[in-house]
C-alpha positions in Angstrom: 112.5 136.2 42.0 109.5 133.2 43.0 112.5 131.4 43.3 114.5 133.1 45.2 111.2 133.3 48.0 110.5 129.7 47.6 114.1 129.1 48.7 114.4 131.5 51.2 111.1 130.1 52.9 111.9 126.5 52.6 114.9 127.7 54.7 113.1 129.3 57.4 110.8 126.4 57.9 114.0 124.3 57.9 115.2 126.6 60.5 112.0 126.4 62.4 112.0 122.8 62.5 115.4 122.5 63.5 114.9 124.8 66.3 112.0 122.6 67.4 113.7 119.2 67.2 116.4 120.8 69.2 113.5 122.1 71.9 112.3 119.4 72.4 115.6 117.2 72.7 117.0 119.3 75.1 113.5 120.0 77.5 113.3 115.8 77.3 117.1 115.9 78.2 116.1 118.3 81.2 113.2 116.5 82.5 115.4 113.0 81.9 118.0 114.9 84.6 115.0 116.0 86.8 113.5 111.8 87.0 117.0 110.7 87.5 119.9 112.6 88.7 118.1 114.6 91.1 116.7 112.5 93.0 120.3 111.2 94.0 121.6 114.7 94.2 119.1 116.1 96.7 120.3 114.1 100.0 117.7 111.9 102.0 114.3 110.5 99.8 111.4 112.8 99.7 108.9 112.7 102.5 106.0 111.1 100.6 103.5 110.7 103.8 104.3 114.3 104.5 103.7 115.6 100.6 100.7 113.5 99.4 99.0 111.3 102.6 99.7 108.0 104.8 97.6 105.7 102.9 98.5 104.5 99.1 96.3 102.3 97.2 98.1 99.9 94.9 95.8 97.9 92.3 97.3 94.6 90.3 99.5 94.4 93.6 100.3 91.0 93.8 102.9 90.6 91.3 105.4 92.3 89.2 105.5 96.0 89.1 102.9 96.6 91.6 104.1 94.5 94.2 107.3 95.9 93.6 106.1 99.4 93.4 103.8 98.6 96.6 107.0 97.2 98.5 109.0 100.7 97.7 105.9 102.9 99.1 105.8 101.2 101.9 109.5 101.4 102.6 109.4 104.9 103.0 106.9 105.0 105.5 103.2 104.7 103.4 100.4 102.6 104.3 99.6 100.6 101.5 96.4 99.2 100.3 96.4 96.3 98.0 94.0 95.5 95.3 94.0 92.4 93.2 91.8 88.9 92.2 93.7 86.8 94.2 93.4 86.7 98.2 96.1 84.4 98.9 98.6 86.5 96.9 97.1 89.4 98.4 97.7 88.0 102.2 100.8 86.9 101.4 101.9 90.1 100.0 100.2 92.1 103.1 102.5 89.7 105.3 105.6 90.4 103.1 105.3 94.3 103.7 104.3 94.3 107.2 107.4 91.9 108.2 109.8 94.1 106.3 108.1 97.6 106.7 106.4 99.5 109.7 103.2 100.1 108.1 100.1 98.9 108.1 98.2 97.0 105.1 95.1 96.4 103.9 93.9 93.7 101.2 90.6 93.8 99.0 89.6 91.5 96.6 88.8 92.7 93.5 88.3 91.5 89.9 88.7 94.3 87.4 88.2 91.8 84.4 84.3 92.0 85.8 83.8 95.5 84.9 81.3 98.3 86.9 80.3 95.8 90.2 83.5 95.6 91.6 83.8 99.3 92.1 81.0 99.4 94.7 82.4 97.1 96.7 85.9 98.7 96.7 84.7 102.3 97.4 82.9 100.5 100.5 86.2 98.7 101.5 88.1 102.2 101.2 85.5 104.1 103.2 87.6 106.2 106.3 90.9 105.5 104.7 92.6 109.0 103.4 94.5 108.1 100.1 97.0 109.9 99.3 98.8 108.0 96.3 97.1 106.1 94.2 98.6 103.6 91.8 96.9 102.5 88.0 99.0 99.7 87.7 96.4 96.7 87.3 97.3 95.6 83.7 95.6 92.8 81.1 98.2 91.9 78.1 97.8 89.6 75.6 99.0 85.8 76.1 101.3 85.9 73.6 101.3 88.3 70.0 98.3 87.3 67.9 96.4 88.6 65.0 93.4 90.2 65.9 91.2 87.7 64.9 92.4 85.4 66.8 92.1 86.8 70.2 89.5 85.3 72.4 86.3 87.5 72.7 86.6 87.6 76.8 90.6 88.7 76.2 89.7 91.5 74.5 87.0 92.8 76.7 89.9 92.2 79.8 91.9 94.5 78.1 88.8 96.7 77.8 87.8 96.7 81.2 91.2 96.5 83.0 93.2 98.8 81.3 90.9 101.1 80.8 87.7 100.6 82.7 89.5 100.1 86.1 91.9 103.0 85.5 89.3 106.0 85.0 86.7 104.2 87.7 89.3 104.3 90.5 90.4 107.4 89.8 87.0 109.0 89.5 86.2 107.3 93.0 89.7 108.5 94.6 89.9 112.6 93.2 87.1 114.1 95.6 89.1 113.3 98.5 92.4 114.5 97.2 90.4 117.6 96.0 88.8 118.2 98.7 92.7 118.2 100.7 94.2 119.9 98.0 97.3 117.3 97.6 97.4 113.9 96.8 99.4 111.9 93.7 97.6 109.5 90.6 100.1 107.4 89.5 99.0 105.7 85.8 101.0 103.0 84.9 100.9 103.0 80.5 103.7 101.0 78.6 106.1 102.2 75.7 103.3 100.2 73.5 101.8 103.4 73.1 104.1 105.1 71.1 102.9 103.8 67.7 100.5 101.4 66.7 101.5 97.9 67.6 100.5 95.3 65.1 99.7 91.7 66.7 99.4 93.4 70.3 97.1 96.4 68.5 94.1 96.1 71.4 97.0 96.3 74.0 99.1 99.3 72.5 95.8 101.2 72.1 94.3 100.8 75.5 97.8 102.6 76.6 97.5 105.2 74.3 94.1 106.5 76.0 96.2 106.2 79.5 98.3 108.9 78.4 96.0 111.1 76.6 93.7 110.1 79.9 96.5 111.3 82.0 97.8 114.4 80.1 94.0 115.5 80.2 93.4 114.6 83.9 96.6 116.7 84.6 95.2 120.0 82.9 92.4 119.4 84.9 93.3 119.1 88.4 96.7 120.7 88.6 94.4 124.0 90.6 94.0 121.2 93.4 97.5 120.5 94.1 97.0 116.9 93.0 99.7 115.5 91.1 98.9 113.1 87.8 102.2 111.4 86.6 102.5 109.3 83.6 104.9 106.3 83.8 105.6 104.7 80.7 108.0 101.7 81.3 109.6 99.8 78.0 110.1 96.0 78.8 110.4 94.9 82.3 111.5 91.3 83.3 107.8 90.2 84.5 105.5 87.3 84.3 103.3 89.6 81.7 106.0 89.0 79.0 106.6 85.6 80.1 105.4 84.5 76.1 109.2 84.9 75.3 112.3 84.2 76.8 114.3 87.1 75.8 112.1 89.2 77.8 112.7 86.9 81.2 116.5 87.6 81.6 117.0 90.7 83.6 119.5 92.9 81.6 120.8 96.5 81.2 117.5 98.1 79.7 115.5 94.9 80.6 115.3 95.1 84.5 113.7 93.3 87.4 110.5 95.0 88.8 112.5 95.7 92.1 114.4 97.7 90.4 112.4 99.6 88.1 110.4 100.4 91.1 112.9 101.6 93.0 113.9 104.1 90.0 110.4 104.8 89.7 109.2 105.8 92.9 112.1 108.3 93.0 110.6 110.0 90.0 107.3 111.0 92.0 106.5 114.6 92.1 109.4 115.3 90.2 108.3 115.0 86.7 104.9 114.2 85.3 105.5 112.1 82.5 108.5 109.8 82.7 109.2 105.9 81.7 110.1 105.5 85.3 113.8 103.8 84.9 116.7 105.8 83.0 117.8 102.8 81.0 114.2 103.0 79.6 114.7 107.2 79.1 117.7 106.4 76.2 115.5 103.7 74.9 112.4 106.4 74.6 114.6 109.1 73.0 115.7 106.7 70.5 112.3 105.4 69.8 110.8 108.9 69.1 113.3 109.8 66.1 111.6 107.5 63.3 108.7 108.6 61.9 105.8 106.6 63.2 105.2 104.6 60.1 108.7 102.7 60.7 108.1 102.4 64.7 105.0 100.5 63.7 107.0 98.1 61.1 109.8 98.1 63.6 107.1 97.0 66.5 105.3 94.5 64.2 108.6 93.0 63.4 109.6 92.6 67.1 106.4 91.0 67.9 106.9 88.7 64.7 110.0 87.5 66.8 108.3 87.2 70.0 104.9 85.2 68.3 108.0 82.7 67.2 109.5 82.4 70.5 106.2 81.3 72.3 104.9 78.9 69.6 109.0 77.3 70.1 108.8 76.9 73.8 105.3 75.3 73.8 105.5 71.0 73.4 105.7 69.7 70.1 102.3 67.2 70.0 103.4 63.7 68.8 
């Protein structure tokens, strides 16, 4: 009798687990359909200015995803505030946007690795600008896959100040005006490295876990105010941030260039709260989360060992 009860209990437990897995998978597929298929079935792109506001702030906007995302927003008629640390690059991107799109731009020079002091100047520069969209894109990555003791101390502080500090403080700065207007969107750009502990990029991956948790909790706090909090989790994109391996510097089906990624990501804004931003990355994400965390961690470490070897092979041999 006891054996039958135990078997029945295990069968019920297995059935409930199967239901949970199926429900989770179906929900993921529904979200993917909303993010990547529905925008093409609904006709003209949504008017972001009407929905969120006429100005967007994009951090880390002189290269890669940040620059491409700013250009894509500008194509939708949104005025752009570009924030980055290189004034010459900022001016070049502002000129490019204004020449291609009939919008206004403003540039703010800020090095987020310097921490708290930069935010007072940013707040002053943004005074009087009604920000409808904030894109927390600025990020700092390891120069190449390294063991923790190898990473320069300043590089670790930069990751903390940029990936965590900038996202937190820019959000805190912009939220009150969105809250007062009862509309707005905050897009926090994370990374697929959030899916598991990532050996040889330990601190970088941990900082992206922060971005995910921060976004999910923030959405709960401000959903009553009509503010969209979107968490973007791209996998590999062909940008200079991944220049440590030649494998990631070739545009492909699963490694899009920044322009392709941004076009897809902007299409998901207002459609889903959490997304990879790019449909092929969505497939990778879905397959990645199937194995248990320890297997993902092991695979991530193995991949970074390969990328580490790629980096050292690319360095000129000293005679």
